[in-house]
N, C-alpha and C positions, 0 to 999 in steps of 0.2 A: 612642300616639305613632307616627306614620308615619316611614319612613326619612328623608324630607326634614326633618321636625321634629327628629328625632334629630341630623341633621347640623347644623342651625342651633344646637341646644342645645350640641353639642360645640364648635362654633366660638366661641360666646360664652363658654363655660366656659374654653376655652384662652386667650382674650384676657384674661379676668379673672385667671386664674392668672399670666399674664405681667405684668399690671399690678401684682399683689401682689409679685411678685419684684422689680419695678422700684421698689417703695415708692411707688406712685402712689395707693394707697388710704388713706383716713383713717377712724379709728373714729368712729362717730356713734351716737346713742341714739334709740330708739323706745320711749317709756315707760321701763320698766326693762330693756329688751332692747337689746343692742348689734348694730349692723350696720356694714358698710363702704360708703363712698361714694368716688367719684372726684371730687376737687376740680378736676381738669383732665382734658381729653380725652386718650385714649391709643389710638393706632391708630384702629380703627373704633368704639371706645367713646367716647361723648360724655360731657362733664362732667355730673355728677349721676347717673351710673349707680350703682345701689345693689345691694348683695349681702346677702341675708338667708338665710344658710346655703346651701342648694342652690337657692334661688329668686333669680334675677337680674332686676332691673328695669332695662332699658336706659335710658340718659339720652336726653332729647329733644334732637336735634341743632339747632344754630343754623341760622337761615334767613337767607340773604343778602338785602340790599335792593337793588333796582334803582331808579335815579332817572330813567332815560330808558325809557319804557314800551315802545315799538315795538322799539327797538334791543335793549333788555334781553331781551325775550321771544325775539327771533330769535337772540340770542347764546347763551342758556342752555337753550332747549327744542328738542328734535328731534321728539318725539311730541306727541300731543294732551295737554292738561293740564286739570285741574279748577280751577275758580275759586271761592273761598270768601271770605266777609267776614273781615277782620282785626278782632278785638275788643280794645279797650284794657283789659287786665287783667293778671293774673299767671298764669303757666303752672304747672299741677299735673298730677301723675299719681296716679290713684286706683285702688286694688285691694283685694282681700281676702287677708289673710295670717293663718293660724292662727285662722280664724273671726272675725277683727277687721278692720274697715275702716281703711285707712291712706291718707294723702295725703302726697305728697312735693312740695316745690317744685322748680323747675328745677335748682337747685344740688344736689339730692339730700338736702335737709334734711327731716326729719319736721316737718309743719306741724300743730300742735295746733288752730289755728283751722279750717282746711279739714277736717281729720279730724272735728272736732266737728260740723260743719255738713253732712256728707255726706248724712245722711237727708233734709235739707231740699232738697238740690240735685239728687238723681237717684233713680231707682227702684233700690233696692239688691237687688231680686230678680234683677237682671241677673247678679249674681255667683253666684246659685244655679244658673243655667243655664250660665254661662260662668265657672267658678271660676279660670281662668288668665288672665282678661282684665284689661288695664290701660287705664283710661280717661284719655286725654290731653285736657285741657280748659283753658279760660281762666275764671278767676273774676274777675268785674268788678262794680263798684258802689261807692258811697260808704262802705259798711260794711266794707270789707276793710282789713287792717292793714299793707299794704306800699306802696301808691302814693298820691300826692296827688290824682291825677286819676281820673275815672270817666266812662264813656260816658253821653251824655244820655238814652239809652233805658233806663237802670237808675236809677230815681229814688231808691230807698232800699235799704238792706241790700245783699245781693249776689245775683247769679245766676251759674249755671254754663253754659258754652257748649262743648259737645264738638266737637273738630275732628279727632281721630285715635283709633285704637284699636291697642293692642299686646298681646302675650302674654308671659308669663314666659319667660325663657331664650331669647328671640328678638331678633335685630336687625331693625330696620325695622318697618313698620306693616302692618296688615291692608289688603288691597286696598280701594280706595275703594268699590266696589260692596258688598262684605261689610260695611264700616263703616257705610254708609248704611242697609243692611238692618237691622242691629242697632239703630242709632239710632232708626229708625222703629218697629221692633217693640216697643221698650221706652219709646217716647215720650220719649226723652231730649232735653233742651234742647240745641240745637246751633247752631253758626254758620250764617248764611245761605249757601245754596249756589246757584250760578248755572249749573252744568252744565259740560260739557266743551267746550273751545275749541282752536283751533290758532293758530299765529303769524299766520295770515292774518286773524284776527278782532280785530286790535288796535283797530279803530274801534268795534266793538261793546263791547269791554271798556272803551274810553274813555268811552262813554256810561254804563256802570255806575258808573265812577269819578266822573263828574260828578254823578250822582244821589246817590251816597254823600257827596260833598262838600257838596251842598245840604242833606243831612240831618245834617250835622255828625258823620259817622261816620269811622272811622279809615282804612280802605283795604281792600286785597285781598291774598290769599295765592294763589299759583299752585303746583299740584302736578302734576308730570308723571306720566302714567299709563303707567309703564314700570318695568323692573327697577331702573334706576338711581335712580328716584324723585327727580329734581331738583326743587328748590323755590326760590321767591323771593317777596318781598313788596314792596308799593308802597303808599305812603300819600298821603292827600289834603292839600291846602293847609290846609284848616280844622283838620285834626288837628294840624298843626304850630303854628298859632296857639294852639290850646287848650293844647298842652303848655307853650308859653311863658307863657301866662296863669297857669297853676296853679303854676309854678315860679319866676316872676320874683322872688318874695320871697327866694329862695335864690340870687340871681345871683352873689354872691361865694362861695357855698359849692359851687357846681357848676362843672365845668370849662368854659372858654369854648366849646369845640366843641359842648357840649350845645345852645347857642343858635345858634351859627353854622351848624351842620348843619341845624337846622330852618328857618332862614331860606333856606338854599340849596335845600332840598327844596321849600319854598313857591314860590320863583321858578321852579324847573325845572318844577313841576307846572303853573303858570300858562302858561308858554310852550308846553309840550307839549300842553296841553289847549286851546290857542287862546283863553285867557281874557285879558282886558285887565287891565293893572295900573291899578286904579282908585283914586281918592282915598278911597273908602269902605274899600277893602282896606288902604291905607296907614294909615288912621286906626285900623282894627281891630288891626293889628300894633302900632302905637304905643301904643294903649290897653292891649294885653296886657302890655307892659312897664310903662307908667306906672301903671295901676291896681294891678298886683301890688306895685309898689314903694311906692305911696301907702298901700296897706293894711298893708304891713310897717312903715312909719313910724308909722301910727296904732296898730298893735298894740304896738309897742315903747313908745310914749308912754303907753299905758294899762297894759301888763303888764310892762314892762321885759324883754321877750324877743320874738323873732320865731320862731314855731313853727306847725306844722300839727297840728290836733287830730283824732284818730281816735276813732271810736265803733264798736266791734265787738261783735256779739251772739253769745253762746255758749249752747248747750243745757245744758252741765254746767259747774259752777264749777271743778272740778279742771282742765278744759281751758283755762279762762281763766288760771288760775295757771301752768299749764304753758307757756302762750304768753308770759307775762311772763318766765319763766325762760329760754325758748328765745331770745327776742329780746335779752335781756341777755347771753346766752352767745355769740351770733353777731354782736353789734353791733361797731362800729368806733369809733375815735376821732373820725372825721368825723361820725358820726351819734349824737346824744345823745337818749335817750328819758327822759321823765319820766312816771311812772305817776300818774294823777290820781284815778281812781275805779273801783270794781268794785261794782255794785249789781244787785239782782234787780228786773226791770221787765218787765211784760207777758209773763211766761213764759220770759224769757231773762236770762242774766247779761250785763250790759252793761259792757264794759271800755273805759275812756277813757284815752288817753295822748297826750302831745305829742311830736312829733319836732322837736327844736330846730335852727334854722338858726344855728349858733354863730358863723359868720363874720359874717353880717349883724347878729346881735345885738351882737357886739363892736364892729363898725364904727359902728353907730348909737349905741351907748353913748358912744363917743368923740366923734362928730360933734355929737350933741345936747347934750353937756355942755360944748361950746365947744372941743373938741379941734382940733388943727391937722393938716392933711395936706399933703404935698409932692408935687406932680405931676411 
């Protein structure tokens, strides 16, 4: 370890020690092993930072969203910045610890599902050559256990898309050039990259966004190529409609701003990209709400509940059982899970469970039984 690396390790260790003294860390479990995680950010440590003895995995920092592209880029970026696709999935950090592969969610929780599927998702020989490497990636697809939505280009199961690399006991990411080199050398599945741009290139970036919008993709992430490493994200209008479509059944279970924010993003995208507010777009937005609600009513009429069904494939049965235990332990009163089935099929253990929309279920139970509401 060079002097610079030692300095980075000392700084992150001092921050973790300070967080412990301030009671900012929470015990968590990785199999039979205990570790510490930060449930909230502390100074330069992001939420989800995890401490495994002397090995510290820095949390993945939040990325701010800009809603006005040209003005947002000029406001937040001074140097050139890299442009990458934003993929609709869940954020994980993957690494090797004590000769075992481990995956953490953004909140710093051990994820039995992602850990189980690591050999399917990337070349694990990466960690032989780089034992201190931490892979930051998005896991996306209809076969994941966390989100109702999935990108259209992942038709089944799940795929992994690498977007950053870190190292143990370090704050920040590997430089983009080094990250891209490792991604290409190990043929890792990664997010689409569009190259480096400046704030004068907003028109070219706008064309990329229009293409992504036509392809029903989510948007872009901007990463400044500098020491301060400023970042921002921007999403397309079609991604906002897709979000509404898959969550409309939970309209009374989700906060109102979930929907109003997406409608605002949609309108701002249209105006900034010079797109007309068309009757076809209005119909698609209306259909997103109406179709989702109609399906919720149909589901309740048939099953007496409104829920989203998940199908997740595991290589090992014990990891599927650990996933059940994990989600039961970190669940909340607002999210109710019902475990449906665990069976061996085509070389995998398939776990099925429902995420219940309890508010919508209760509301429809009252309305469809003749209940009265007061406006």
